[in-house]
VMD Tcl script that draws the C-alpha trace (Angstrom):
set ca {
  {128.51 99.68 47.80}
  {127.55 102.12 50.54}
  {129.29 105.48 50.60}
  {127.75 107.90 53.09}
  {127.94 111.62 52.55}
  {130.56 113.50 54.52}
  {127.66 115.32 56.10}
  {123.94 114.67 56.05}
  {121.73 117.55 54.91}
  {119.32 118.84 57.49}
  {115.84 117.45 56.98}
  {114.51 121.00 56.71}
  {117.07 121.98 54.06}
  {114.65 121.38 51.22}
  {113.79 118.52 48.90}
  {116.87 119.02 46.69}
  {119.49 119.25 49.47}
  {120.75 115.67 49.02}
  {121.19 116.15 45.29}
  {123.05 119.45 45.85}
  {125.35 117.86 48.43}
  {126.09 114.93 46.14}
  {126.77 117.25 43.20}
  {129.31 119.14 45.32}
  {130.97 115.78 46.04}
  {131.17 114.99 42.33}
  {128.06 112.81 41.98}
  {125.93 114.56 39.38}
  {123.63 111.79 38.20}
  {121.70 110.67 41.29}
  {119.05 107.95 41.11}
  {116.25 107.66 43.62}
  {114.44 104.37 44.17}
  {111.24 103.62 46.09}
  {108.38 101.12 46.18}
  {104.60 101.10 46.38}
  {102.41 98.31 47.70}
  {104.66 96.82 50.36}
  {101.88 96.88 52.96}
  {99.02 95.79 50.70}
  {97.56 92.28 50.95}
  {96.62 92.12 47.27}
  {98.19 93.12 43.99}
  {101.80 93.56 42.96}
  {104.71 95.36 44.51}
  {105.94 98.13 42.19}
  {109.38 99.73 42.40}
  {110.24 102.99 40.67}
  {113.64 104.52 39.94}
  {114.24 108.06 38.70}
  {117.21 110.23 37.72}
  {116.21 113.89 37.64}
  {118.27 116.36 35.60}
  {120.34 118.93 37.43}
  {119.37 122.57 37.51}
  {115.97 124.13 37.07}
  {114.70 121.42 34.74}
  {114.89 118.95 37.61}
  {112.78 121.10 39.92}
  {109.16 119.90 39.88}
  {106.68 122.11 41.68}
  {104.66 120.25 44.28}
  {106.86 117.14 44.26}
  {106.75 115.21 47.54}
  {106.08 111.76 48.95}
  {103.38 110.24 46.74}
  {101.29 109.31 49.78}
  {100.86 113.01 50.61}
  {99.40 113.84 47.19}
  {95.82 113.51 46.02}
  {95.26 111.01 43.19}
  {94.72 113.84 40.69}
  {97.86 115.66 41.81}
  {99.87 112.43 41.69}
  {98.88 111.98 38.05}
  {100.01 115.54 37.28}
  {103.34 115.06 39.06}
  {103.78 111.69 37.32}
  {103.43 113.37 33.93}
  {105.97 116.02 34.97}
  {108.46 113.40 36.17}
  {108.14 111.37 32.97}
  {108.56 114.50 30.85}
  {111.54 115.90 32.75}
  {113.46 112.90 34.06}
  {116.81 112.07 32.56}
  {115.80 108.44 33.11}
  {113.07 106.48 34.87}
  {111.86 102.91 35.19}
  {109.17 100.87 36.93}
  {109.37 97.19 37.87}
  {106.26 95.15 38.70}
  {106.64 92.18 41.06}
  {103.57 89.90 41.09}
  {101.91 88.64 44.24}
  {102.99 85.02 43.72}
  {106.64 86.12 43.87}
  {105.89 87.87 47.17}
  {104.28 84.69 48.51}
  {107.23 82.59 47.40}
  {110.15 84.68 48.63}
  {108.74 87.32 51.00}
  {107.93 90.98 50.53}
  {111.26 92.33 51.82}
  {113.37 90.20 49.52}
  {111.13 91.20 46.63}
  {111.45 94.84 47.67}
  {115.26 94.80 47.62}
  {115.46 92.71 44.44}
  {112.95 95.06 42.81}
  {115.10 98.06 43.70}
  {118.10 96.44 42.05}
  {116.04 95.58 38.96}
  {114.57 99.08 38.67}
  {118.03 100.64 38.89}
  {119.41 98.18 36.34}
  {116.53 99.05 33.99}
  {117.49 102.74 33.87}
  {118.84 103.63 30.42}
  {121.65 105.64 32.05}
  {124.09 104.60 34.75}
  {123.74 106.69 37.91}
  {126.74 108.00 39.82}
  {125.00 107.52 43.16}
  {121.79 105.92 44.49}
  {119.47 107.16 47.22}
  {117.04 104.47 48.39}
  {114.00 104.94 50.57}
  {114.63 103.37 53.94}
  {116.47 100.21 52.96}
  {120.06 99.48 52.00}
  {120.32 97.94 48.53}
  {123.27 95.52 48.49}
  {124.96 94.39 45.32}
  {125.07 97.72 43.49}
  {128.15 98.66 41.48}
  {127.72 102.34 42.33}
  {127.77 103.99 45.76}
  {124.49 104.49 47.54}
  {122.81 105.52 50.75}
  {119.52 104.48 52.39}
  {117.57 107.50 53.59}
  {114.84 107.20 56.22}
  {111.66 108.71 54.77}
  {113.70 109.50 51.69}
  {110.55 110.25 49.70}
  {110.04 113.31 51.90}
  {113.60 114.67 51.90}
  {115.17 113.74 48.53}
  {113.65 114.83 45.23}
  {114.74 111.81 43.20}
  {113.28 109.43 45.80}
  {110.03 111.40 45.90}
  {109.87 111.21 42.10}
  {110.47 107.45 42.25}
  {107.67 107.12 44.80}
  {105.28 108.87 42.42}
  {106.28 106.63 39.52}
  {105.77 103.52 41.66}
  {102.49 104.65 43.21}
  {100.79 105.82 40.01}
  {101.93 102.71 38.12}
  {100.57 100.46 40.84}
  {97.30 102.36 41.26}
  {96.60 102.02 37.55}
  {97.27 98.28 37.74}
  {94.88 97.96 40.68}
  {92.13 99.73 38.74}
  {92.68 97.19 35.95}
  {92.46 94.37 38.50}
  {89.13 95.77 39.68}
  {87.75 95.17 36.19}
  {88.78 91.50 36.48}
  {87.77 91.03 40.13}
  {85.02 93.59 40.87}
  {83.93 92.06 44.20}
  {86.84 93.49 46.20}
  {86.95 97.22 45.45}
  {90.57 97.25 44.28}
  {89.92 100.54 42.47}
  {89.22 102.21 45.82}
  {91.60 100.74 48.41}
  {94.25 99.51 45.95}
  {94.67 96.20 47.77}
  {95.36 97.59 51.24}
  {93.44 96.40 54.28}
  {90.26 98.37 54.89}
  {86.97 97.35 56.53}
  {85.31 96.96 53.12}
  {88.21 94.91 51.76}
  {88.21 92.69 54.84}
  {84.46 92.16 54.53}
  {84.82 91.22 50.85}
  {87.57 88.75 51.71}
  {85.35 87.08 54.29}
  {82.38 86.97 51.92}
  {84.07 85.87 48.70}
  {87.40 84.45 49.79}
  {90.62 85.62 48.14}
  {91.15 85.94 44.40}
  {94.36 84.94 42.58}
  {95.74 88.47 43.02}
  {95.72 88.27 46.82}
  {98.89 87.50 48.77}
  {98.17 84.13 50.35}
  {101.16 84.35 52.70}
  {99.50 87.28 54.46}
  {97.69 86.26 57.64}
  {94.31 87.79 56.82}
  {94.28 86.35 53.29}
  {95.27 82.89 54.51}
  {92.53 83.00 57.13}
  {89.94 83.93 54.49}
  {91.19 81.16 52.20}
  {90.88 78.54 54.93}
  {87.46 79.92 55.86}
  {86.30 79.08 52.34}
  {87.69 75.56 52.55}
  {90.87 76.26 50.63}
  {94.50 75.62 51.44}
  {97.25 78.19 51.66}
  {100.15 77.58 49.25}
  {103.47 77.00 50.96}
  {105.92 79.87 50.66}
  {108.45 82.00 52.45}
  {106.37 85.16 52.58}
  {105.39 87.06 55.68}
  {102.27 89.12 55.81}
  {100.50 92.02 57.40}
  {96.98 92.59 58.61}
  {96.62 96.32 58.91}
  {99.15 98.27 56.88}
  {97.59 101.31 55.21}
  {98.52 103.04 51.92}
}
mol new
graphics top color blue
foreach p $ca { graphics top sphere $p radius 0.5 }
foreach p [lrange $ca 0 end-1] q [lrange $ca 1 end] { graphics top cylinder $p $q radius 0.2 }
display resetview
């Protein structure tokens, strides 16, 4: 259920303004939810959910949108979030699910699953960008929420670090593609590897560039309901 705030905090009011406003309205346990890997053409989609504690313990120095952090700093922030969070979860959605049902449906379903996996029930949910229907608690989608709401930023770090680690593992299985470097997003090197070797089982065959590479190597593209991207960047 959507329940907007009576007023929206200014975007320059600081990373914890949404949580403060919600606490004043009686919502003290606020969950943030965000994804990583939506624009990649290989590897899973990962959704993170985080409830940060109120007060000073919930303040994590340097916390921001995971895409603005260096890999080393993301790992440090990840450890801080895991240590301090009242609750957190990560849900991994494999590429064949994305091919079968589409990345957006997987994104929204993954948000619901990540929130359901939290060991505590939130009072309110802030989601990055997209409305999450079917929740039994009030919530609000926030545009660029990972840059203006602490719990969403924390969820973005959980999702990004979890996914990056999985992509490094996939590089060990499929070393021809450089998954440890580009993490499955479209880059010139990744595109060249696709053309040379064709896709591996961890590519998203519903994506236009992957399907083209598959057909170029004499393969067929599995039928599905997915929709793909050629040039999204991490």
